[in-house]
C-alpha positions as CSV (number, residue, x, y, z in Angstrom):
1,X,-0.1,0.0,0.0
2,X,1.4,3.3,-0.9
3,X,-0.6,5.6,1.4
4,X,-0.4,9.3,1.1
5,X,3.7,9.5,0.1
6,X,3.7,9.8,-3.5
7,X,5.9,8.5,-5.9
8,X,9.6,9.0,-4.8
9,X,13.1,6.8,-5.0
10,X,13.9,8.4,-1.4
11,X,14.0,5.8,1.5
12,X,11.4,5.7,4.0
13,X,12.0,6.0,7.6
14,X,10.4,4.5,10.7
15,X,9.0,6.7,13.6
16,X,9.1,6.0,17.2
17,X,7.1,9.3,18.3
18,X,3.5,10.2,17.2
19,X,4.1,12.9,14.5
20,X,1.1,14.9,15.0
21,X,2.0,15.3,18.6
22,X,5.3,17.0,17.4
23,X,3.7,18.7,15.0
24,X,1.2,20.4,17.4
25,X,4.1,21.4,19.4
26,X,5.6,23.5,16.1
27,X,5.4,27.4,16.1
28,X,2.7,28.4,13.8
29,X,5.1,29.4,11.1
30,X,6.9,26.3,11.0
31,X,3.4,24.3,10.8
32,X,2.6,26.3,7.8
33,X,5.8,25.6,6.2
34,X,5.3,22.1,7.0
35,X,1.8,21.9,5.8
36,X,2.9,23.7,2.1
37,X,6.1,21.5,2.1
38,X,6.4,19.6,-1.3
39,X,8.1,16.5,0.5
40,X,6.5,14.6,3.7
41,X,8.9,16.0,6.2
42,X,8.7,14.4,9.4
43,X,7.9,17.3,12.3
44,X,10.8,16.1,14.4
45,X,13.5,16.8,11.3
46,X,11.8,20.1,10.6
47,X,12.0,21.1,14.3
48,X,15.8,20.0,14.4
49,X,16.5,22.3,11.5
50,X,14.1,25.2,12.8
51,X,15.9,25.2,16.4
52,X,19.3,24.5,15.1
53,X,19.0,27.9,12.8
54,X,17.7,30.0,15.7
55,X,20.2,28.9,17.9
56,X,22.6,30.4,15.8
57,X,21.2,33.6,16.3
58,X,19.0,33.7,13.0
59,X,15.6,34.5,12.8
60,X,12.6,32.7,11.5
61,X,13.0,34.0,8.1
62,X,16.6,32.4,7.7
63,X,15.0,29.2,9.2
64,X,12.4,28.8,6.6
65,X,15.1,29.7,4.1
66,X,17.3,26.7,5.4
67,X,14.2,24.5,5.1
68,X,13.6,25.6,1.7
69,X,17.3,24.6,1.0
70,X,16.8,21.2,2.8
71,X,14.0,20.7,0.4
72,X,15.5,21.4,-2.7
73,X,18.6,19.3,-1.9
74,X,16.5,16.4,-1.1
75,X,14.3,16.8,-3.9
76,X,17.6,16.9,-6.4
77,X,18.9,13.6,-4.9
78,X,15.1,12.1,-6.1
79,X,15.7,10.5,-9.3
80,X,11.9,10.5,-10.2
81,X,12.1,14.3,-9.7
82,X,15.2,14.4,-12.2
83,X,13.8,12.3,-15.1
84,X,9.8,13.0,-14.5
85,X,7.2,10.5,-13.0
86,X,7.7,7.0,-14.4
87,X,5.0,5.9,-16.9
88,X,3.1,3.0,-15.7
């Protein structure tokens, strides 16, 4: 069963905590970014990037920019994104 993950060649990971609990604890700006993200990001990984950026003294705009860069980098590794969807 594919569920709602779309077509991708990237590895899927098992989660050990409830992602919705983590999602609900995120700042509203980060929740908005996550809801509009191209990839199915885990709230925990977004939270890690978000707070690491803020801990360096950068603001929310820089944190969103870093998440955007991480997403572009991940998409660049996806073979389906590079060659288009596979014909089935």
